[in-house]
C-alpha positions in Angstrom: 120.8 95.6 99.8 117.7 97.0 98.1 118.1 99.1 95.0 116.8 102.2 96.7 119.0 102.1 99.8 121.3 105.0 100.3 119.6 107.0 97.4 117.5 110.1 97.0 115.3 110.6 94.1 114.3 114.1 92.7 111.3 114.7 90.5 112.2 115.2 86.9 108.9 115.1 85.0 105.3 114.6 85.7 102.2 113.6 83.6 98.6 114.2 84.7 99.4 115.6 88.1 97.0 118.5 87.7 94.2 116.1 86.8 95.1 113.9 89.8 95.0 116.8 92.2 91.7 118.0 90.8 90.2 114.6 91.3 91.4 114.7 94.9 89.6 118.0 95.4 92.8 120.1 95.8 92.2 123.8 95.4 93.5 125.9 92.5 96.3 127.6 94.4 97.7 124.4 96.0 97.5 122.7 92.6 99.6 125.5 91.0 102.2 125.3 93.8 102.2 121.5 93.6 102.8 121.6 89.8 105.7 123.9 90.2 107.4 121.9 93.0 110.1 119.3 92.4 110.3 117.2 95.6 113.1 114.8 96.6 112.1 111.4 98.0 114.1 109.2 100.3 113.1 105.7 101.6 115.0 104.5 104.7 114.9 101.1 106.4 115.1 101.4 110.2 116.7 99.0 112.6 113.3 98.1 114.2 111.9 96.7 110.9 110.0 99.9 110.1 110.5 102.2 107.1 110.6 106.0 106.8 109.6 107.8 103.6 110.7 111.4 103.4 109.4 113.8 100.8 111.2 117.1 100.9 110.2 120.2 98.8 110.2 124.0 99.0 106.4 123.8 99.5 106.1 121.2 102.4 108.1 118.3 103.8 106.3 115.1 104.8 107.5 112.0 106.6 105.6 108.7 107.0 106.8 105.9 109.1 105.4 102.4 108.5 105.7 98.7 109.0 104.9 96.8 105.8 101.4 95.4 105.8 100.2 97.4 108.9 97.7 100.2 108.8 98.7 103.6 110.0 97.3 107.1 110.2 98.6 109.6 107.6 98.1 113.2 106.8 98.8 113.8 103.1 100.6 116.8 101.6 97.3 118.4 100.7 96.0 117.9 104.3 93.7 114.9 103.9 93.6 112.4 106.9 93.7 108.9 105.6 94.3 105.3 106.8 97.3 103.9 104.8 98.9 100.6 104.3 102.3 100.1 102.5 103.7 96.9 101.3 106.6 95.8 99.1 106.5 93.7 95.9 110.2 93.3 95.0 111.5 96.9 94.5 108.0 98.3 94.3 106.5 100.1 97.2 102.6 100.0 97.0 101.0 102.7 99.2 97.2 102.5 99.6 95.4 105.4 101.1 91.9 104.8 102.3 89.7 107.8 103.0 87.0 109.9 101.4 88.9 109.5 98.1 90.9 106.3 98.1 94.2 106.4 96.2 97.1 104.1 95.4 100.7 105.1 94.8 103.1 102.6 93.3 106.7 103.6 93.7 108.9 101.5 91.4 112.5 101.9 92.4 115.4 101.2 90.0 119.1 101.9 90.2 118.9 105.4 88.6 115.3 106.4 88.9 112.0 105.9 90.7 108.6 106.0 89.0 105.6 106.9 91.0 102.2 105.8 89.5 99.4 107.6 91.3 95.8 106.4 90.8 92.5 107.8 91.9 89.2 106.6 90.2 90.0 106.6 86.5 92.9 109.2 86.7 96.5 107.9 86.5 99.4 110.3 87.1 103.0 109.2 86.4 105.9 111.0 88.0 109.6 110.2 87.1 112.3 110.8 89.7 116.0 110.6 89.0 118.8 109.7 91.5 120.6 112.7 93.0 124.0 112.6 94.7 
């Protein structure tokens, strides 16, 4: 069983998220809402070999369904339409978004926390999530 199975992770702290959103071109009001929101993330393995990543917050909920290594269409929380590919390296989920502004999100799952490292150009944002019961 993977370390993340059966767990939900809630954002506890964030570094450089404002700069990351600015680089993406996110407007002022959405950046302010984004910085004040503490989403919960859950990764589920489906019986058909696909995975579902749910992000739940008071601002907006998102769900992506993917098969590792296969490209899929995604609409991001801020409304961008991108082509994405997700793959696993051990307990790390690497999520690459190709579009006008390519980004990479590495979600490193551990028993009690998940670290999301979000990269665009030379901006790196780190968000720490803790397991919730």
